[in-house]
C-alpha positions as a Markdown table, in Angstrom:
| # | Residue | x | y | z |
|---|---|---|---|---|
| 1 | Unk | 0.0 | 0.0 | -0.1 |
| 2 | Unk | 3.0 | 2.3 | -0.2 |
| 3 | Unk | 2.1 | 3.8 | -3.5 |
| 4 | Unk | -1.4 | 5.0 | -2.5 |
| 5 | Unk | 0.1 | 6.6 | 0.5 |
| 6 | Unk | 2.4 | 8.6 | -1.7 |
| 7 | Unk | -0.6 | 9.9 | -3.6 |
| 8 | Unk | -2.4 | 10.7 | -0.5 |
| 9 | Unk | 0.5 | 12.9 | 0.9 |
| 10 | Unk | 0.7 | 14.7 | -2.4 |
| 11 | Unk | -2.8 | 16.0 | -1.6 |
| 12 | Unk | -1.6 | 18.7 | 0.9 |
| 13 | Unk | 0.0 | 19.0 | 4.4 |
| 14 | Unk | 0.9 | 16.2 | 6.8 |
| 15 | Unk | -2.5 | 16.6 | 8.5 |
| 16 | Unk | -4.3 | 15.4 | 5.5 |
| 17 | Unk | -1.8 | 12.6 | 4.9 |
| 18 | Unk | -2.2 | 11.3 | 8.5 |
| 19 | Unk | -6.1 | 11.4 | 8.2 |
| 20 | Unk | -5.9 | 9.4 | 5.0 |
| 21 | Unk | -3.6 | 6.9 | 6.6 |
| 22 | Unk | -6.3 | 6.5 | 9.3 |
| 23 | Unk | -8.9 | 5.8 | 6.5 |
| 24 | Unk | -6.5 | 3.1 | 5.1 |
| 25 | Unk | -6.0 | 1.5 | 8.5 |
| 26 | Unk | -9.7 | 1.2 | 9.4 |
| 27 | Unk | -10.4 | -0.4 | 5.9 |
| 28 | Unk | -7.6 | -2.9 | 6.4 |
| 29 | Unk | -8.8 | -3.9 | 9.8 |
| 30 | Unk | -12.4 | -4.4 | 8.5 |
| 31 | Unk | -11.3 | -6.6 | 5.5 |
| 32 | Unk | -12.9 | -6.6 | 2.0 |
| 33 | Unk | -16.5 | -7.1 | 3.2 |
| 34 | Unk | -18.8 | -4.2 | 3.6 |
| 35 | Unk | -16.5 | -1.8 | 1.8 |
| 36 | Unk | -18.7 | 1.2 | 1.6 |
| 37 | Unk | -19.5 | 0.9 | 5.2 |
| 38 | Unk | -15.8 | 0.8 | 6.2 |
| 39 | Unk | -14.8 | 3.9 | 4.1 |
| 40 | Unk | -18.0 | 5.9 | 5.4 |
| 41 | Unk | -17.2 | 5.0 | 8.8 |
| 42 | Unk | -13.7 | 6.1 | 8.7 |
| 43 | Unk | -14.8 | 9.3 | 7.0 |
| 44 | Unk | -17.3 | 10.0 | 9.8 |
| 45 | Unk | -14.7 | 9.3 | 12.5 |
| 46 | Unk | -12.6 | 12.2 | 11.2 |
| 47 | Unk | -15.1 | 14.8 | 10.3 |
| 48 | Unk | -17.8 | 14.3 | 13.0 |
| 49 | Unk | -16.9 | 17.7 | 14.5 |
| 50 | Unk | -17.6 | 19.5 | 11.3 |
| 51 | Unk | -20.1 | 17.3 | 9.7 |
| 52 | Unk | -22.7 | 19.8 | 8.8 |
| 53 | Unk | -20.2 | 21.6 | 6.5 |
| 54 | Unk | -19.0 | 18.3 | 5.0 |
| 55 | Unk | -22.4 | 17.2 | 4.1 |
| 56 | Unk | -22.8 | 20.2 | 1.8 |
| 57 | Unk | -19.4 | 19.4 | 0.3 |
| 58 | Unk | -20.3 | 15.8 | -0.2 |
| 59 | Unk | -23.4 | 16.8 | -2.2 |
| 60 | Unk | -21.5 | 19.0 | -4.3 |
| 61 | Unk | -18.9 | 16.3 | -4.9 |
| 62 | Unk | -21.3 | 13.8 | -5.8 |
| 63 | Unk | -23.0 | 15.9 | -8.3 |
| 64 | Unk | -19.6 | 16.9 | -9.9 |
| 65 | Unk | -18.2 | 13.4 | -9.9 |
| 66 | Unk | -21.1 | 11.0 | -10.5 |
| 67 | Unk | -23.8 | 12.8 | -12.2 |
| 68 | Unk | -22.0 | 13.2 | -15.5 |
| 69 | Unk | -21.2 | 10.0 | -17.6 |
| 70 | Unk | -17.9 | 11.2 | -19.1 |
| 71 | Unk | -16.7 | 12.1 | -15.6 |
| 72 | Unk | -17.7 | 8.7 | -14.2 |
| 73 | Unk | -16.0 | 7.0 | -17.0 |
| 74 | Unk | -12.8 | 9.0 | -16.5 |
| 75 | Unk | -12.5 | 7.9 | -12.8 |
| 76 | Unk | -13.8 | 4.5 | -13.4 |
| 77 | Unk | -11.4 | 3.6 | -16.2 |
| 78 | Unk | -8.5 | 1.3 | -14.9 |
| 79 | Unk | -6.4 | 2.5 | -17.8 |
| 80 | Unk | -6.2 | 6.1 | -16.7 |
| 81 | Unk | -3.2 | 6.6 | -14.4 |
| 82 | Unk | -4.3 | 7.2 | -10.9 |
| 83 | Unk | -1.9 | 10.2 | -10.5 |
| 84 | Unk | -4.0 | 11.8 | -13.3 |
| 85 | Unk | -7.2 | 11.2 | -11.4 |
| 86 | Unk | -5.6 | 12.5 | -8.1 |
| 87 | Unk | -4.5 | 15.6 | -9.9 |
| 88 | Unk | -8.2 | 16.4 | -11.1 |
| 89 | Unk | -9.4 | 15.7 | -7.5 |
| 90 | Unk | -6.8 | 18.2 | -6.2 |
| 91 | Unk | -7.9 | 20.8 | -8.7 |
| 92 | Unk | -11.7 | 20.1 | -7.7 |
| 93 | Unk | -10.6 | 20.7 | -4.2 |
| 94 | Unk | -9.0 | 23.9 | -4.8 |
| 95 | Unk | -11.5 | 25.4 | -7.1 |
| 96 | Unk | -14.6 | 24.4 | -4.9 |
| 97 | Unk | -12.7 | 25.1 | -1.5 |
| 98 | Unk | -13.2 | 21.6 | -0.2 |
| 99 | Unk | -11.9 | 20.7 | 3.3 |
| 100 | Unk | -8.6 | 18.7 | 3.2 |
| 101 | Unk | -10.2 | 15.6 | 5.0 |
| 102 | Unk | -12.7 | 15.2 | 2.3 |
| 103 | Unk | -10.1 | 15.7 | -0.6 |
| 104 | Unk | -7.9 | 13.1 | 1.2 |
| 105 | Unk | -10.7 | 10.8 | 1.5 |
| 106 | Unk | -11.5 | 11.1 | -2.1 |
| 107 | Unk | -7.9 | 10.4 | -3.0 |
| 108 | Unk | -7.7 | 7.2 | -1.0 |
| 109 | Unk | -11.0 | 6.0 | -2.6 |
| 110 | Unk | -9.7 | 6.6 | -6.2 |
| 111 | Unk | -6.2 | 5.3 | -5.2 |
| 112 | Unk | -7.8 | 2.1 | -3.9 |
| 113 | Unk | -9.7 | 1.7 | -7.2 |
| 114 | Unk | -13.1 | 2.1 | -5.4 |
| 115 | Unk | -14.6 | 4.9 | -7.2 |
| 116 | Unk | -17.5 | 3.0 | -8.4 |
| 117 | Unk | -18.6 | 2.6 | -4.7 |
| 118 | Unk | -18.4 | 6.4 | -3.9 |
| 119 | Unk | -22.1 | 7.1 | -4.0 |
| 120 | Unk | -22.7 | 4.0 | -1.8 |
| 121 | Unk | -20.0 | 5.3 | 0.6 |
| 122 | Unk | -21.7 | 8.8 | 0.8 |
| 123 | Unk | -25.1 | 7.1 | 1.3 |
| 124 | Unk | -23.7 | 5.1 | 4.1 |
| 125 | Unk | -22.0 | 8.3 | 5.7 |
| 126 | Unk | -25.3 | 10.0 | 5.9 |
| 127 | Unk | -26.9 | 7.0 | 7.5 |
| 128 | Unk | -24.2 | 6.5 | 10.1 |
| 129 | Unk | -24.2 | 10.4 | 10.7 |
| 130 | Unk | -28.0 | 10.2 | 11.6 |
| 131 | Unk | -27.3 | 7.3 | 13.9 |
| 132 | Unk | -24.5 | 9.1 | 15.7 |
| 133 | Unk | -27.0 | 12.1 | 16.2 |
| 134 | Unk | -29.6 | 9.8 | 17.6 |
| 135 | Unk | -31.7 | 10.3 | 14.3 |
| 136 | Unk | -33.0 | 7.6 | 11.9 |
| 137 | Unk | -34.5 | 7.5 | 8.4 |
| 138 | Unk | -38.1 | 6.2 | 8.2 |
| 139 | Unk | -39.6 | 4.4 | 5.2 |
| 140 | Unk | -43.4 | 3.9 | 5.2 |
| 141 | Unk | -45.0 | 1.5 | 2.8 |
| 142 | Unk | -48.7 | 1.3 | 2.2 |
| 143 | Unk | -50.8 | -0.8 | -0.1 |
| 144 | Unk | -52.2 | 2.3 | -1.8 |
| 145 | Unk | -51.6 | 6.2 | -1.7 |
| 146 | Unk | -52.2 | 7.0 | 2.0 |
| 147 | Unk | -54.2 | 10.1 | 2.9 |
| 148 | Unk | -52.7 | 12.9 | 5.1 |
| 149 | Unk | -54.7 | 11.7 | 8.1 |
| 150 | Unk | -53.3 | 8.1 | 7.7 |
| 151 | Unk | -49.8 | 9.3 | 7.3 |
| 152 | Unk | -50.2 | 11.5 | 10.5 |
| 153 | Unk | -51.4 | 8.4 | 12.3 |
| 154 | Unk | -48.5 | 6.4 | 11.2 |
| 155 | Unk | -46.0 | 9.0 | 12.0 |
| 156 | Unk | -47.6 | 9.4 | 15.5 |
| 157 | Unk | -47.2 | 5.7 | 16.2 |
| 158 | Unk | -43.5 | 6.0 | 15.3 |
| 159 | Unk | -42.9 | 9.1 | 17.1 |
| 160 | Unk | -44.4 | 7.8 | 20.3 |
| 161 | Unk | -42.1 | 4.9 | 20.4 |
| 162 | Unk | -38.9 | 6.0 | 18.6 |
| 163 | Unk | -38.7 | 9.7 | 18.4 |
| 164 | Unk | -38.7 | 12.1 | 15.5 |
| 165 | Unk | -37.4 | 10.6 | 12.1 |
| 166 | Unk | -34.8 | 12.7 | 10.2 |
| 167 | Unk | -36.2 | 11.8 | 6.9 |
| 168 | Unk | -39.5 | 10.1 | 5.7 |
| 169 | Unk | -39.8 | 8.1 | 2.4 |
| 170 | Unk | -43.2 | 6.9 | 1.3 |
| 171 | Unk | -43.7 | 3.8 | -0.9 |
| 172 | Unk | -46.7 | 2.1 | -2.4 |
| 173 | Unk | -46.8 | -1.7 | -2.6 |
| 174 | Unk | -50.1 | -3.5 | -3.3 |
| 175 | Unk | -48.5 | -6.8 | -2.2 |
| 176 | Unk | -48.9 | -5.7 | 1.5 |
| 177 | Unk | -52.8 | -5.9 | 0.9 |
| 178 | Unk | -53.5 | -3.1 | 3.6 |
| 179 | Unk | -52.3 | -1.6 | 6.8 |
| 180 | Unk | -48.6 | -0.4 | 6.7 |
| 181 | Unk | -44.9 | -1.4 | 7.0 |
| 182 | Unk | -42.4 | 1.0 | 8.8 |
| 183 | Unk | -38.8 | 0.5 | 8.4 |
| 184 | Unk | -36.1 | 2.3 | 10.5 |
| 185 | Unk | -32.7 | 1.2 | 9.6 |
| 186 | Unk | -32.6 | -2.4 | 11.0 |
| 187 | Unk | -36.1 | -2.0 | 12.8 |
| 188 | Unk | -39.3 | -3.0 | 10.9 |
| 189 | Unk | -42.9 | -2.4 | 12.1 |
| 190 | Unk | -45.1 | -4.8 | 10.1 |
| 191 | Unk | -48.6 | -3.7 | 10.7 |
| 192 | Unk | -49.6 | -4.9 | 7.3 |
| 193 | Unk | -52.5 | -7.3 | 6.2 |
| 194 | Unk | -50.0 | -9.6 | 4.5 |
| 195 | Unk | -47.9 | -9.7 | 7.7 |
| 196 | Unk | -51.0 | -10.5 | 9.8 |
| 197 | Unk | -51.8 | -13.4 | 7.4 |
| 198 | Unk | -48.4 | -14.7 | 7.7 |
| 199 | Unk | -48.5 | -14.7 | 11.4 |
| 200 | Unk | -51.9 | -16.6 | 11.2 |
| 201 | Unk | -50.2 | -19.1 | 8.9 |
| 202 | Unk | -47.3 | -19.6 | 11.4 |
| 203 | Unk | -49.7 | -20.1 | 14.3 |
| 204 | Unk | -51.9 | -22.5 | 12.3 |
| 205 | Unk | -48.7 | -24.6 | 11.4 |
| 206 | Unk | -47.8 | -24.6 | 15.1 |
| 207 | Unk | -51.2 | -25.9 | 16.2 |
| 208 | Unk | -51.1 | -28.6 | 13.4 |
| 209 | Unk | -47.6 | -29.7 | 14.4 |
| 210 | Unk | -48.7 | -29.9 | 18.1 |
| 211 | Unk | -51.5 | -32.1 | 17.4 |
């Protein structure tokens, strides 16, 4: 991993280099699985105290680097020298006045050949940041378009038990038949008709097996 570190230190001062070394260390310890999570976790550990400003920078970078097909192709192309990619990132950092930790992070990602996972890393970063702040993202699924009164009732149920969600996403899935399903990170509230039927089926199987 010596050469990527040379690229990292070329970004700026020693502080940026040390921060990027931390990124590499965390990823090494985590192994190859859950790559996006590992990079996002490392970034959050470094920028937690300035996370609000970094969030705006991340959205700017994501728009600049992943929205345009030609830009994506440039950074994803394994034939393009990594030094050239790092140079573009440095220029972007200077022109957009990006913070050194974020520029260093981008250089590590590109140096490690993980640019295609950048959007996933940023998505994980926002999820981890909300968790660190005691917030959560809520996804509500209903069988048909819920009315304002129905949405308010579902939100009140969630708020009474888990607090105020940071974001709310609404989905329609006729397969749940009725009721609702609320997902909060790893927690699921299944109050759907299909879920109720599954429970009845499980109970029926238990009764039959016990006879």
